[in-house]
N, C-alpha and C positions, 0 to 999 in steps of 0.2 A: 800420352795415353796410348796412342797407336804403337809407339816404340815398345812399351811394356807388353801390350797385347801380342805383338808380332814375335818378339824375341824371347819373352819369358812367359807368355800367357798360359800355354798349355801345362807346363810342369808346375807353375805356381798355382794354377787353378786346381790341379790334382792334389797338391800338398794341402792347400787351403781347405778343400773339401774334406779330406781325411781329418784334419784338426777340428773343423766345425762340427762334423758328424759325431766325432768322439765326445766333444764337449756337450752336444745335445743329449747324449745318452745319460750323462751324470747330472744334468740340470733338473731342477724341480719342474713339475707339470705346468701346463699353460692352458688357460681358458680363453678361447677365441671370442666368447660372448661378452667379455668385460669391455669397458672403455679403454682403448689402446692409445699408445703414443706412436704414431705412424710416421716413418721417415720416407720421403720420396727422393730418389736419386736421379738427377738429370743434369749432366755437366756441360754439354758442348754447344747446345743451340739455344739462342735467346728466344726464338719463335716458339720452340717447344714448350717453354714455360706458359705461353698463352694457350697453345693447343691442349695442354694438360689441365688447364684450369677447370673444365667441367668435372674431371675426375677428382681434382683436389677439393672442389666445393662439395661434391657428393660425399667424400670421406670426412671432411671437416664438420659435416652436419651431425656426425655420430662420434667422432674421435678427435684427439689432438694431433695436428699435423706439423711436420718439420720438413726441411728441404736442404739438400746439399747441391751446390752448383759451383762452377768455376767463377772466380771473383770477377773476371771480365764480363760475365754474363748476368751477374746478380741483379743489376738494376731492372731487368725485365720482370722480376717478381713483384716489383713495386707498382706496376701499372694497374693490377687488379687487386692488390693487397689482400689476397686470400690467405697467404701464409704470414703470420705475425713476424715482424722484423727480427725479434729476438729468437725465433725458431729457425733461422737460416744460418747455415755454415758455409763459408766460401773457401775454396781451394785454389791456390795460385798454381799456374801451370807454365810459367815462363822459363823454367829450367827443370831438369830431371831431379836435382837435389831438393829444390824448393817443393816440387810436387810430392816427393817422398816425405819431407818434413811435415807438410800440411796433411798428408794422408795419416800419419801417425797421430797428429793433433786431432784429426777427425775421429779416430777410433776412441780416443779419450773423451771427446765431446759426446759421443753416442752413449757412453756409460754415464756421464753426468746427467744427460737428458732421459735416461732410463728408457731407451728405445725398445719397443716390444715387437713392432712390425716394420719391415723394410720392403719397399716396392721399387724395383729397378726399372726406370722408364727408358733407359738406353736400349738401343737395338743391337744386341749380341756383342756387347763389349765385355771382355773378360775382366778388365780392370774394375768396372762397376759391379760385376758379379762378385768379385772378391770383396769389394767394399760392403756389399750387401751381406755376404757371409760373415764378415768380421765385425759387423755393426753391433753384434750382441742380440739382435732380434731373434725371437723364437719362430715367428711366422715370416718367411722370406719368399717374395713373389717376384717373378721376372719372366721375360719372354723365352719361349722355346720353339723349336720346329720338330714336331713329332716325326719319327722315322727318318730324320735327316742325319747324314754321315758327317756333315761339316758343321762349322760354327760352334765348336765344342766349348762349353762353359762349365764343365764339371757337374757336380750334383749339389750345388750350393743353395738351390731354391727348394724350400719345403713344398711350395705350391707353384710349379711351373704352369704358365698359361700359353696356349698355342697362339703364335703371331699369325695374323691373317692379312696377307698382302692384297686382299680383295676389298677391304673396307678402310675407311679413313683412319689415320693414326689416332685421332681423338677418340674414336670408338675402341681402338685397340687399348688406349690408356684406360678407358672405363672398364674394359674387360679385365685389366689387371687388378682392379679393386673388387672384383666379384668374390674371390676366395675369402675376403674379409667381410664384405657387406651383404653378400647374397650366396650363402653356402649351397643352397639348393640348386642354383644354376651352374655350379662348378663341379665338373667331374674330370679329374686329373687326365690331361691338361686342358680339357675343353670347357668352354662356356656355352651352355645350351639355352640361349635366349636371344631374342632380337634386341639390339641396341638401337633405339630410334634416333632420328635426326634431332628431335626435341631435347634429348639428353645431352647433346653436344652444343647447345646454344650457350653463348657467352652472356654473362651479366654485363650490361653496358655501363661504361663510365660516362657520367654526364657532368662535364666541367661547368662551373657556374659562369654566369654572364660577367661577373666581376673579374674572374680569372682570365677569361677570354680577352676582355678589354685590357687587362694588364699586359698579357703577352703581346697583343697587337701594338700596344704603346711602346713596349721594349723594342720590337722590330722596327717600329716607325722612327725611333731615335736614330737607328743606323741606316734605315732605308725609308725616307719620308714618303716615297711613292706608295708604300703599303697602306697609308691612310687616305688615299685618293679614290676610294670606292671601287676598286677593281675586285673581280671575283678571283679567288685564289686556287690555282692548280699546283699541287705538290708533285715533285719528281725526285725519286731516289735512284741514282745511277749505281749505287754500291751494292755489293753482295758479300762482303767480308772476304777474308783470306782463306777460309776453310774450304770453299769450293769456288774458285775463280771462274770455273766453267759456267756458272750461273749468270754471268754478266752479258748483257746485250752488247754487241760489238761497239768499239769506239766510233763516235760520230752519229750513231743511230739516234741517241737521245737528242742530240743537237738538232738533227733534221726534223725530228718529231716536234720539238718545241718551236722551231722556226715556222713550221706549218700551222701550228695552233695559233701563234701570235699574228700570223698573216690573216687568218680567217676569223679571229675572235678578238677584236680590239679592246674588249672590256675585261680580258683575262690577264692576270699577272702570274707568272710562273716563279715559284720558289723552289730552288734546288737544295734539298736537305742533306744532312750527313753529320758525322761527328767532327770535332776539331781536327783529328788526324786525317780525315778524308777531304778536308777543305781544298788542298792543292789539286787533287784529282778532279773534284767538282768544278773548280775554276776553269780547267781546260775546256770542259763542255760548255760552261756558261760563256766563255770568251768566244767560242765558235758561233754562238747564236748572235752576238753583237746587237743586243737590244736592251734598252733600259728597263723593259718589262720582264727581263729574265734575271733573277737575283740569286747569287750564291749565299745562302744563309747557313751553310754547314758550320756548326759550332756556335751559332748565334742563339739557339734555343737549347736549354738544358734537357737532358733525357727525361727528367721528372716532369717536364712541361710539354712533352711530345703530344700527349693526348689532348691538351688544350689547343695546340697548333692544328691537330687533325680536326678538331671541332670547328675551327675557323674556316677550313677549306671545303671545297666542293668535290674535288677529285684528287686521287693519288695514282700516279703511274710508277711502278717499281719493279726491279728485279725480284726474283724469288728469294726473299731475305726477311730479316726481322721486321722492318717497317710494315710489310704487308699484314703481318699478324698484329702488330701494335695498333695499326689503324682500325682493325676489326673491333677493338675494344670500345670504340665510339661510334661504330657503324658507318664510317666514311666509305663512300663509293670508291672502290679500289680496283685497278687493273694490274694484274700480276703476270709477268713474263716467266713462263716455265720452259725448261729445256731438259737439263740432266735429271731433274726430278719430276714427278707427275703430280698434277693438281688433284687427281683422284685420291691420293694418299695424303698430300700435304697442303691442299688448298686452305686459305684462311677461313676461319669460322665467322663469316659475316657477309657484308654487302660487297662481294668480290666477283670479278669477272676474270677468269683464267684465259690467258692467251698462250696457246700451246700448239706447236706445229705437228706433234704426234708422229715423229719419224720412227722408222722401224727400230732404230738403235736406242730410242729414248723410252723410258728413263734408263740411263747407264749407271745411276747411283742408286744402290739398293742394299738390302741387308746382306745379300750374298757376297758383296765385295767390301763390306764394312764402309760403304759410302765413300769409296776411294777410287774414283774413275781414272782411267789412263788416257782419256780423250784429250787431244790437243787441238782439235778443230771442231768447236761447238756449232755445227751446222744447224742444230735444233733451235738455236737462237738467231744465227745469221740469216736463216731463211724467213724470219719474221721481219718484214720491212717496216720502216717508219710510217709509210703511207697506210699500210694495212692496220697498224695500231691506231693511227689518227681516225680512220674510217670507223673504227669501233668506238672511239671516245667521243667523236664529234656529236653523235646523237644525244648523248648525255649532256654535253655542254650546251647544246641548243635547248633541250628540255629544261635544264636547270636555270637557264637564262629567263625563260618564260615564268618559271616558278618564282624566281627572285623578283622579277618585275611585278608579278601579281601580289607578292607579299609586301613590297614597297608601296604599291598602290593602296593596299588595305590599311597600312599604317598611316599613310597620308590622310 
């Protein structure tokens, strides 16, 4: 997608704008007040599917919603089940030609679904702007920067909405729904109303006791120590390949875990990840050298992540998908931020952001298409394992007393 944006984006966007605008002139009229078939476009980030959920639910209360996303990220939509599975189209992106083929299939799918409104959730991608324009939708909404000379996306949106870098991205997503749901608050391209924190609250997933027992039993078959009454602390060392600068330096997680296990003998650390990430996770787990630190990467299916989070007391993670997935069950989460800022991308839930706030951070933003040139992420290197432990230990101590009180009550 970046390849298309960089090398072909501007001329393709201009051509697409001319074709779409001419087609708009000859098409029949459109009534915005009727029940619409609304397509959301968000391809690249699994966590964004969670951050966009308040906007999705708001729209779904009045209209039929659809979603297009890269196939490797599609599972994230199932965590909250806001979009019906039959309303999701996935695009493969492992090669240029496959991406092209699936894009053409997507355009046919839009006609089959009779899409009338398209909302582009991506930040200034020309590729998704073209998908929006070619979707067949009469009402097309996406981010713009008024008075900006850069980030050209043509004139493909009938209702551009000003992106605001001073408010959380979840509120920006809600602003994108205003031209459809609240015409009075929208004046091209501005949304003139306050979007409250309450509007971005997530609907919590509540896994059943039976499902929690099942997942714990499955883990116990591979790791019997799980069933020995320890409190569970989850650790995610991964941050995906999209932005490797988001990773805490090698060894930091290992030193943090070692400190936790030394001071909290009733804690069991589970290191999570996908099957593909298991070898990397094993390196950190081996560094700890403790039977109370387990590599469970690949042991729990993605569809059961919310159940695993419900079993745990805390999660420590890089700024990545798991921070947002954990917010769906309200798990207490500590998230390490560096190249991006928690003020814009913090999880919507029980989250503590750990952020050094260097002068160069965030270096990933809409102005550079989230493509930083940094090769020395001091923004994370300057956050020490001991500093993180001092933040976490108070919660571990408080939760120990809570657990003990609950056990005493049950007895």
